[in-house]
C-alpha positions as CSV (number, residue, x, y, z in Angstrom):
1,X,31.4,-3.0,-7.9
2,X,29.3,-3.1,-11.1
3,X,27.8,0.3,-12.0
4,X,24.2,-1.0,-11.6
5,X,24.9,-2.3,-8.1
6,X,26.5,1.1,-7.2
7,X,23.4,3.0,-8.5
8,X,21.0,0.7,-6.7
9,X,23.1,0.7,-3.6
10,X,22.4,4.4,-3.1
11,X,18.7,3.5,-2.8
12,X,18.7,0.0,-1.3
13,X,21.0,-1.1,1.4
14,X,20.8,-4.8,0.6
15,X,21.2,-5.5,-3.1
16,X,21.1,-9.3,-2.5
17,X,17.6,-9.1,-0.9
18,X,16.3,-6.8,-3.7
19,X,17.7,-9.2,-6.3
20,X,15.9,-12.1,-4.5
21,X,12.6,-10.2,-4.5
22,X,12.9,-9.3,-8.1
23,X,13.7,-12.9,-9.1
24,X,10.7,-14.3,-7.2
25,X,8.3,-11.9,-8.8
26,X,9.9,-12.5,-12.2
27,X,9.4,-16.3,-11.7
28,X,5.7,-15.7,-10.8
29,X,5.0,-14.0,-14.1
30,X,5.3,-10.3,-13.0
31,X,8.3,-9.6,-15.2
32,X,6.5,-6.8,-17.0
33,X,6.0,-4.9,-13.7
34,X,9.7,-5.5,-12.7
35,X,10.7,-4.0,-16.0
36,X,8.3,-1.0,-15.7
37,X,9.7,-0.2,-12.2
38,X,13.3,-0.5,-13.4
39,X,14.1,-3.3,-10.9
40,X,15.4,-5.5,-13.7
41,X,18.7,-3.7,-13.0
42,X,18.9,-5.7,-9.8
43,X,18.7,-9.0,-11.7
44,X,21.8,-10.9,-12.8
45,X,23.1,-9.5,-16.1
46,X,22.1,-12.6,-18.1
47,X,18.5,-12.6,-16.8
48,X,17.9,-9.0,-17.8
49,X,17.8,-10.0,-21.5
50,X,16.3,-13.5,-21.1
51,X,12.9,-14.1,-22.5
52,X,10.3,-13.2,-19.8
53,X,8.5,-16.3,-18.5
54,X,4.9,-16.6,-19.6
55,X,2.5,-15.9,-16.7
56,X,1.2,-19.0,-15.1
57,X,-2.4,-20.2,-15.6
58,X,-3.3,-19.3,-12.0
59,X,-4.9,-15.9,-11.3
60,X,-2.9,-12.8,-10.3
61,X,-4.1,-12.9,-6.6
62,X,-2.9,-16.6,-6.4
63,X,0.5,-15.9,-7.9
64,X,0.9,-12.8,-5.7
65,X,0.1,-14.9,-2.6
66,X,2.6,-17.6,-3.7
67,X,5.3,-14.9,-4.1
68,X,4.6,-13.6,-0.6
69,X,4.9,-17.0,0.9
70,X,8.2,-17.6,-0.9
71,X,9.6,-14.2,0.3
72,X,9.2,-15.0,3.9
73,X,8.0,-13.3,7.2
74,X,7.8,-9.7,6.1
75,X,5.7,-10.4,3.0
76,X,3.6,-13.0,4.9
77,X,2.8,-10.4,7.5
78,X,2.1,-7.8,4.7
79,X,-0.4,-10.2,3.1
80,X,-2.0,-10.9,6.4
81,X,-2.5,-7.2,7.1
82,X,-3.9,-6.7,3.5
83,X,-6.3,-9.6,4.0
84,X,-8.1,-7.3,6.4
85,X,-8.2,-4.4,4.0
86,X,-10.5,-5.4,1.1
87,X,-11.5,-1.8,0.8
88,X,-7.9,-1.1,-0.4
89,X,-7.1,-4.2,-2.5
90,X,-10.5,-5.6,-3.5
91,X,-12.2,-8.7,-2.0
92,X,-10.6,-11.1,-4.4
93,X,-7.0,-10.2,-3.3
94,X,-8.1,-10.1,0.4
95,X,-9.7,-13.5,0.3
96,X,-6.6,-15.0,-1.3
97,X,-4.3,-13.4,1.2
98,X,-6.3,-15.0,4.1
99,X,-4.7,-18.3,3.0
100,X,-1.3,-17.1,4.1
101,X,-0.1,-19.2,7.0
102,X,2.2,-17.8,9.6
103,X,3.9,-21.2,10.3
104,X,7.7,-21.5,10.1
105,X,10.2,-23.9,11.6
106,X,11.3,-23.0,15.1
107,X,14.8,-21.6,15.8
108,X,17.2,-23.5,18.1
109,X,16.7,-23.4,21.9
110,X,20.3,-22.2,22.4
111,X,19.4,-19.0,20.5
112,X,16.2,-18.6,22.4
113,X,18.0,-19.0,25.7
114,X,20.7,-16.5,24.7
115,X,18.0,-13.9,23.8
116,X,16.2,-14.4,27.1
117,X,19.4,-14.1,29.2
118,X,20.6,-11.0,27.3
119,X,17.2,-9.3,27.6
120,X,16.5,-10.1,31.2
121,X,20.1,-9.9,32.4
122,X,20.3,-13.2,34.3
123,X,21.0,-16.9,33.6
124,X,18.1,-19.0,32.5
125,X,18.5,-21.2,35.6
126,X,17.9,-18.3,37.9
127,X,15.0,-16.9,36.0
128,X,13.0,-20.2,35.7
129,X,12.7,-23.3,37.8
130,X,12.1,-25.2,34.6
131,X,12.1,-24.4,30.9
132,X,10.8,-26.6,28.1
133,X,13.5,-26.6,25.3
134,X,10.9,-27.7,22.7
135,X,8.8,-24.7,21.6
136,X,5.0,-25.1,21.9
137,X,4.5,-23.0,18.8
138,X,6.6,-21.1,16.2
139,X,5.6,-18.2,14.0
140,X,7.4,-15.7,11.8
141,X,8.1,-13.1,14.5
142,X,8.4,-15.3,17.7
143,X,8.1,-18.7,19.2
144,X,6.5,-19.8,22.5
145,X,8.0,-22.0,25.2
146,X,6.4,-23.4,28.4
147,X,8.2,-22.7,31.7
148,X,7.8,-22.5,35.4
149,X,8.8,-19.6,37.6
150,X,10.8,-20.2,40.8
151,X,7.6,-19.8,42.9
152,X,6.0,-22.7,40.9
153,X,3.7,-20.5,38.6
154,X,3.3,-22.1,35.2
155,X,3.9,-19.6,32.4
156,X,4.4,-19.2,28.7
157,X,7.4,-17.4,27.4
158,X,7.2,-15.6,24.0
159,X,10.7,-15.1,22.5
160,X,11.4,-12.9,19.4
161,X,13.3,-14.5,16.6
162,X,17.0,-13.5,16.2
163,X,17.6,-10.5,14.0
164,X,13.9,-10.4,12.9
165,X,13.6,-6.7,13.5
166,X,16.6,-5.9,11.3
167,X,15.2,-8.2,8.6
168,X,11.8,-6.7,8.6
169,X,13.1,-3.1,8.7
170,X,15.3,-3.9,5.7
171,X,12.2,-5.2,3.8
172,X,10.2,-2.2,4.8
173,X,12.8,0.1,3.3
174,X,12.6,-1.8,0.0
175,X,8.8,-1.8,0.1
176,X,8.8,1.9,0.6
177,X,11.0,2.4,-2.4
178,X,9.0,0.0,-4.5
179,X,5.8,1.8,-3.5
180,X,7.3,5.1,-4.6
181,X,8.2,3.6,-8.0
182,X,4.6,2.2,-8.3
183,X,3.3,5.7,-7.8
184,X,5.7,7.1,-10.3
185,X,5.6,4.6,-13.1
186,X,2.3,2.7,-12.9
187,X,-0.6,5.2,-12.6
188,X,-3.1,2.4,-12.4
189,X,-1.6,1.4,-9.0
190,X,-2.2,4.8,-7.5
191,X,-5.9,4.0,-6.8
192,X,-4.6,1.5,-4.2
193,X,-2.3,4.1,-2.6
194,X,0.7,1.7,-2.3
195,X,2.7,4.2,-0.1
196,X,-0.1,4.4,2.5
197,X,-0.4,0.6,2.5
198,X,3.3,0.2,3.3
199,X,3.2,2.8,6.1
200,X,0.2,1.1,7.6
201,X,1.9,-2.2,7.4
202,X,5.1,-0.8,9.0
203,X,3.1,0.6,12.0
204,X,1.3,-2.7,12.4
205,X,4.3,-5.0,12.3
206,X,6.4,-2.7,14.6
207,X,3.6,-2.8,17.2
208,X,3.6,-6.6,17.0
209,X,7.4,-6.7,17.5
210,X,7.3,-4.6,20.6
211,X,6.4,-7.1,23.3
212,X,6.4,-4.2,25.9
213,X,3.4,-2.7,24.0
214,X,1.7,-6.1,24.0
215,X,2.3,-6.4,27.8
216,X,0.7,-2.9,28.2
217,X,-2.3,-4.0,26.1
218,X,-2.8,-7.1,28.3
219,X,-2.6,-5.0,31.5
220,X,-5.2,-2.5,30.2
221,X,-7.6,-5.3,29.2
222,X,-7.1,-7.0,32.6
223,X,-8.0,-3.7,34.3
224,X,-11.2,-3.4,32.1
225,X,-12.3,-6.9,33.1
226,X,-10.9,-7.0,36.6
227,X,-14.4,-7.6,38.1
228,X,-15.7,-9.8,35.3
229,X,-17.1,-13.2,36.3
230,X,-17.0,-14.4,32.7
231,X,-13.7,-13.2,31.2
232,X,-10.1,-13.8,32.4
233,X,-7.0,-12.1,31.2
234,X,-3.7,-13.8,32.2
235,X,-1.2,-12.1,34.4
236,X,1.9,-10.5,32.9
237,X,5.2,-10.9,34.7
238,X,7.1,-7.7,34.1
239,X,10.3,-8.8,35.7
240,X,10.5,-11.6,33.2
241,X,9.5,-9.5,30.2
242,X,11.1,-7.0,27.8
243,X,10.7,-5.7,24.2
244,X,11.8,-9.1,22.9
245,X,10.6,-11.4,25.7
246,X,7.1,-11.7,27.1
247,X,6.2,-13.9,30.0
248,X,2.6,-14.4,31.0
249,X,0.5,-16.8,33.1
250,X,-0.2,-20.1,31.3
251,X,-3.9,-20.8,30.9
252,X,-5.4,-24.3,30.7
253,X,-8.7,-25.0,29.3
254,X,-10.6,-26.2,26.2
255,X,-10.3,-24.2,23.0
256,X,-13.6,-22.4,22.5
257,X,-14.4,-23.8,19.1
258,X,-14.0,-27.5,20.3
259,X,-17.7,-28.1,20.5
260,X,-17.6,-31.8,21.3
261,X,-15.1,-31.3,24.2
262,X,-17.2,-28.5,25.6
263,X,-20.3,-30.6,25.5
264,X,-18.5,-33.5,27.1
265,X,-17.3,-31.2,29.9
266,X,-20.9,-30.0,30.5
267,X,-20.5,-26.4,29.4
268,X,-23.6,-24.3,28.3
269,X,-22.6,-23.3,24.8
270,X,-25.3,-20.6,24.5
271,X,-24.0,-19.0,27.7
272,X,-20.5,-19.1,26.3
273,X,-21.6,-17.4,23.0
274,X,-23.5,-14.8,25.0
275,X,-20.6,-14.1,27.4
276,X,-18.0,-13.9,24.6
277,X,-20.2,-11.6,22.5
278,X,-21.1,-9.3,25.5
279,X,-17.4,-9.1,26.4
280,X,-16.5,-7.9,22.9
281,X,-19.3,-5.4,22.7
282,X,-18.2,-4.0,26.1
283,X,-14.8,-3.5,24.7
284,X,-16.1,-1.7,21.6
285,X,-19.0,0.4,22.9
286,X,-18.0,0.9,26.5
287,X,-14.2,0.9,26.7
288,X,-13.2,1.9,23.2
289,X,-10.3,-0.5,23.5
290,X,-10.7,-4.0,22.1
291,X,-8.8,-7.2,21.4
292,X,-8.6,-7.2,17.6
293,X,-7.6,-10.8,17.0
294,X,-10.2,-12.9,18.9
295,X,-9.9,-16.0,16.8
296,X,-10.6,-19.4,18.5
297,X,-6.9,-20.2,19.0
298,X,-6.7,-17.2,21.4
299,X,-9.7,-18.1,23.5
300,X,-10.1,-21.0,26.0
301,X,-12.9,-22.1,28.3
302,X,-11.3,-22.6,31.7
303,X,-12.4,-25.1,34.3
304,X,-14.6,-22.6,36.2
305,X,-16.4,-21.6,33.0
306,X,-14.7,-18.3,32.4
307,X,-13.3,-17.5,29.0
308,X,-9.5,-17.0,29.0
309,X,-8.1,-14.7,26.3
310,X,-4.4,-14.6,25.1
311,X,-2.3,-12.9,22.5
312,X,-2.6,-9.1,22.8
313,X,-0.3,-8.0,19.9
314,X,-3.1,-6.5,17.9
315,X,-5.6,-4.2,19.6
316,X,-8.0,-1.4,18.4
317,X,-8.8,1.9,19.9
318,X,-12.0,3.9,19.2
319,X,-12.6,7.5,20.3
320,X,-15.9,8.3,22.0
321,X,-17.0,10.1,18.8
322,X,-16.2,7.1,16.7
323,X,-18.1,4.8,19.1
324,X,-21.2,7.1,18.9
325,X,-21.1,7.2,15.1
326,X,-20.7,3.3,15.0
327,X,-23.7,3.0,17.3
328,X,-25.7,5.4,15.1
329,X,-24.8,3.4,12.0
330,X,-25.8,0.1,13.6
331,X,-29.2,1.5,14.7
332,X,-29.7,3.1,11.2
333,X,-29.1,-0.3,9.7
334,X,-31.6,-2.0,12.0
335,X,-34.2,0.7,11.4
336,X,-33.7,0.8,7.6
337,X,-32.8,4.5,7.7
338,X,-30.7,4.7,4.5
339,X,-30.4,8.5,4.5
340,X,-28.9,8.3,8.0
341,X,-26.5,5.5,6.9
342,X,-25.2,7.7,4.1
343,X,-24.7,10.6,6.5
344,X,-22.8,8.3,8.9
345,X,-20.4,7.3,6.2
346,X,-19.7,10.9,5.4
347,X,-19.4,11.9,9.1
348,X,-16.8,9.1,9.7
349,X,-14.6,10.6,7.0
350,X,-14.7,7.8,4.5
351,X,-15.4,10.2,1.6
352,X,-12.5,12.2,0.2
353,X,-12.7,16.0,-0.1
354,X,-12.7,16.0,-3.9
355,X,-16.0,14.1,-4.2
356,X,-19.2,15.9,-5.0
357,X,-21.2,15.1,-2.0
358,X,-24.6,15.5,-3.6
359,X,-23.8,13.1,-6.4
360,X,-22.2,10.7,-3.9
361,X,-25.3,10.7,-1.7
362,X,-27.7,9.9,-4.5
363,X,-25.5,7.1,-6.0
364,X,-24.4,5.6,-2.6
365,X,-28.0,5.6,-1.3
366,X,-29.3,3.8,-4.4
367,X,-26.6,1.2,-4.1
368,X,-27.2,0.8,-0.4
369,X,-30.9,0.1,-1.0
370,X,-30.1,-2.5,-3.8
371,X,-27.4,-4.3,-1.7
372,X,-28.9,-4.2,1.8
373,X,-32.6,-4.3,1.3
374,X,-32.7,-8.0,0.5
375,X,-31.4,-8.6,4.0
376,X,-34.6,-7.3,5.5
377,X,-36.6,-10.2,4.1
378,X,-35.0,-12.2,6.9
379,X,-35.5,-11.9,10.7
380,X,-32.9,-9.9,12.5
381,X,-31.4,-13.1,14.0
382,X,-31.1,-14.6,10.6
383,X,-29.0,-11.7,9.2
384,X,-25.4,-12.5,9.1
385,X,-23.1,-9.6,9.9
386,X,-20.6,-11.1,7.4
387,X,-23.1,-10.7,4.6
388,X,-23.7,-7.1,5.5
389,X,-20.0,-6.2,5.8
390,X,-19.1,-8.0,2.6
391,X,-21.7,-6.0,0.7
392,X,-20.6,-2.8,2.3
393,X,-17.0,-3.5,1.4
394,X,-17.9,-4.1,-2.2
395,X,-19.9,-0.8,-2.2
396,X,-17.0,1.1,-0.6
397,X,-14.6,-0.2,-3.3
398,X,-17.0,0.9,-6.0
399,X,-17.3,4.4,-4.6
400,X,-13.6,4.8,-3.7
401,X,-14.2,5.0,0.1
402,X,-11.3,4.4,2.5
403,X,-11.9,2.9,5.9
404,X,-9.7,3.9,8.8
405,X,-7.5,1.1,10.3
406,X,-9.4,0.9,13.6
407,X,-12.7,0.4,11.9
408,X,-11.3,-2.3,9.7
409,X,-9.9,-4.1,12.8
410,X,-13.3,-3.8,14.5
411,X,-15.1,-5.2,11.4
412,X,-12.6,-8.1,11.2
413,X,-13.1,-8.9,14.9
414,X,-16.9,-8.6,14.6
415,X,-16.9,-11.2,11.8
416,X,-14.7,-13.6,13.9
417,X,-17.0,-13.2,16.9
418,X,-20.2,-13.7,14.9
419,X,-18.8,-16.9,13.4
420,X,-17.7,-18.1,16.7
421,X,-21.1,-17.3,18.3
422,X,-23.0,-19.2,15.6
423,X,-20.6,-22.1,15.9
424,X,-21.3,-22.4,19.6
425,X,-25.0,-21.8,19.2
426,X,-26.4,-21.9,15.7
427,X,-29.5,-19.9,16.8
428,X,-27.5,-17.2,18.5
429,X,-28.8,-13.7,17.6
430,X,-25.6,-11.7,17.2
431,X,-27.3,-8.5,16.0
432,X,-29.8,-8.4,18.8
433,X,-27.0,-8.8,21.3
434,X,-25.4,-5.6,20.0
435,X,-28.6,-3.6,20.3
436,X,-28.6,-2.7,24.0
437,X,-25.0,-1.5,23.8
438,X,-25.8,0.7,20.9
439,X,-28.9,2.1,22.6
440,X,-26.9,2.8,25.8
441,X,-24.3,4.7,23.8
442,X,-26.8,6.7,21.9
443,X,-28.8,7.5,25.0
444,X,-25.7,8.7,26.8
445,X,-24.8,10.8,23.7
446,X,-27.9,13.0,24.3
447,X,-27.4,13.4,28.1
448,X,-27.4,17.0,29.2
449,X,-23.8,16.9,30.4
450,X,-22.6,15.4,27.0
451,X,-24.4,18.0,25.0
452,X,-23.1,20.8,27.1
453,X,-19.6,19.6,26.7
454,X,-19.9,19.3,22.9
455,X,-21.4,22.8,22.7
456,X,-18.4,24.1,24.7
457,X,-15.9,22.4,22.4
458,X,-17.6,23.7,19.3
459,X,-17.7,27.2,20.7
460,X,-14.0,27.0,21.5
461,X,-13.2,25.8,18.0
462,X,-15.2,28.6,16.4
463,X,-13.6,31.2,18.7
464,X,-10.2,29.9,17.9
465,X,-11.0,30.0,14.1
466,X,-12.2,33.6,14.2
467,X,-9.4,34.8,16.5
468,X,-6.7,33.5,14.1
469,X,-8.5,34.3,10.8
470,X,-7.1,37.9,10.5
471,X,-3.6,36.7,11.0
472,X,-4.0,34.0,8.3
473,X,-5.5,36.5,5.9
474,X,-2.6,38.9,6.5
475,X,-0.1,36.1,5.8
476,X,-1.9,35.2,2.5
477,X,-2.0,38.9,1.4
478,X,1.6,39.4,2.3
479,X,2.7,36.4,0.2
480,X,0.5,37.6,-2.8
481,X,2.2,41.1,-2.6
482,X,5.7,39.5,-2.5
483,X,4.7,37.1,-5.3
484,X,5.7,34.3,-2.9
485,X,2.3,32.4,-3.0
486,X,2.9,28.9,-4.2
487,X,0.3,26.5,-5.5
488,X,0.6,22.7,-6.1
489,X,-0.8,21.9,-9.5
490,X,-1.0,18.2,-10.6
491,X,-1.8,17.4,-14.2
492,X,-3.4,13.9,-14.4
493,X,-1.1,11.4,-16.3
494,X,1.5,14.0,-16.9
495,X,4.3,11.9,-15.3
496,X,3.3,8.9,-17.5
497,X,3.5,11.1,-20.6
498,X,6.9,12.4,-19.6
499,X,8.1,8.8,-19.0
500,X,6.9,7.7,-22.4
501,X,8.3,10.8,-24.1
502,X,11.6,10.2,-22.4
503,X,11.7,6.6,-23.5
504,X,10.8,7.5,-27.1
505,X,13.5,10.2,-27.4
506,X,16.1,7.8,-25.9
507,X,15.2,5.3,-28.7
508,X,15.4,8.0,-31.4
509,X,18.8,9.1,-30.0
510,X,19.9,5.4,-30.0
511,X,18.8,5.0,-33.6
512,X,20.7,8.2,-34.6
513,X,23.9,6.8,-33.0
514,X,23.4,3.6,-34.9
515,X,22.9,5.6,-38.2
516,X,26.0,7.6,-37.5
517,X,28.1,4.4,-37.0
518,X,26.7,3.0,-40.3
519,X,27.5,6.2,-42.2
520,X,31.0,6.4,-40.7
521,X,31.7,2.7,-41.5
522,X,30.4,3.2,-45.1
523,X,32.8,6.2,-45.6
524,X,35.7,4.1,-44.2
525,X,34.9,1.2,-46.5
526,X,34.5,3.5,-49.5
527,X,37.9,5.1,-48.8
528,X,39.5,1.6,-48.8
529,X,42.2,2.5,-46.3
530,X,43.6,0.6,-43.4
531,X,44.1,-3.1,-42.7
532,X,41.9,-5.2,-45.1
533,X,39.8,-8.2,-44.1
534,X,38.1,-10.0,-47.0
535,X,39.1,-7.1,-49.2
536,X,37.4,-4.5,-47.0
537,X,38.9,-2.2,-44.3
538,X,38.6,-3.9,-40.9
539,X,37.5,-0.7,-39.0
540,X,34.5,-0.4,-41.4
541,X,33.5,-4.1,-40.8
542,X,33.8,-3.7,-37.0
543,X,31.5,-0.6,-37.3
544,X,28.9,-2.5,-39.3
545,X,29.0,-5.4,-36.7
546,X,28.5,-2.9,-33.8
547,X,25.6,-1.2,-35.7
548,X,24.0,-4.6,-36.3
549,X,24.3,-5.6,-32.6
550,X,23.0,-2.3,-31.4
551,X,20.1,-2.4,-33.9
552,X,19.1,-5.9,-32.8
553,X,19.3,-4.8,-29.2
554,X,17.0,-1.8,-29.9
555,X,14.5,-3.9,-31.8
556,X,14.5,-6.5,-29.0
557,X,13.9,-3.8,-26.4
558,X,10.9,-2.5,-28.4
559,X,9.4,-6.0,-28.8
560,X,9.8,-6.8,-25.1
561,X,8.0,-3.5,-24.2
562,X,5.0,-4.8,-26.2
563,X,4.8,-1.5,-28.0
564,X,6.0,-2.3,-31.5
């Protein structure tokens, strides 16, 4: 095994996959980053010294999206997750990643059947009365088949792709290592917190691959809407489901965004917009558990007028405290209370501990007024939630705020629902529809029972703090006396300085070696001993040739680094 492969193999389990990733990014014009991270060692030997390709004319977000598409399911999923996090990667990258399409060729029926039989422990013929061999849809993680149970119930069967878990876990390990290298070698990347991005992606994609969790989500939503006359959640068939196979009731109806078909069938589009929006606000404000991917492909208008919802792989959860803060924020926006809006963003934990709160409050409020006040020239029903959220996201990026995952999921779902509501009924007042739910939550917040409960929790926290304070103080004093008190001190850009200093000393050492070879060769030639070539000692000539080669290599390395 080559030395490079051995060294890399101690960090990466699959050198071939790492090499493929490095080659794709190299081809898309990111060779300078590959070199900075030291991943050029994974490239074939001849490509390490080849001239770096010139960056393409297209923008960096476009080239990055194209690289993700070429690298397959894991990177497509990563891009899709990041498309919902403009606060982390900026709006330009998020908008470009929204173009990533999760459409891949289906895998053979024989493999799907084998997975089902292995997971469910019975032959396909016993499990289903009929099974359509041609998949109805195929995505990067799974594909869907139509089938019929022995009792005649029509179902859809979602089957996970063969070996997809192993493939994604392998890529996650590589992404973790690359994120660590970005943190170490490219200080400019730290503002995006690449390690946190990879960890959030890992949690998200693992949830999507666990169909047992998706089944639980569907059952919870079904329980929350068990008495609803407007929303229907399909049944889950537990005996025909597992971590890799999910069987649910097949819904028939018209896709909720097919306006012409809905009109032809005689449905009231205003009522549909109202029902769908109310259902979503019930999930957010009342239940604290919501379907986080309510795009039109997951919603159908059934024959009896109810809206059927499918695909429960992505859900959001909000604590009661989070829901109250969200309601407060919404009412502060409606009432033009900018001071309260600023307080809500601080209360929700968006501001890091190292920020000067007074300076932040002044700057953030001024920007809030500049960005949001123009919206108030419109009527409430004319305000697009998408405009508000886009402006807030730009503001959050400017001030270095970080939104929690659940809030990002809620915002993304809100945008989808607002767009759908306006498509069904252009005059639909989405903001007004949210007002009664927010008022209800805030009113309940100040109910005597709620206040008493909060006072009790605060008293318990304070009592716990004061009871444990003496012990913590004794521990600190004991460590000081034993000289065992440790402090983490981070000097900004120190690691970058060390890296550059290390690189410079290596070059100086290399140059000294070359100088030594030249001096030794000169001595040998001056002595005139040994086998002669063209009248000069051959050993001296070989030494000169080696020195020339190493000198050119050193110069080429300096030129490639761009720091001549």
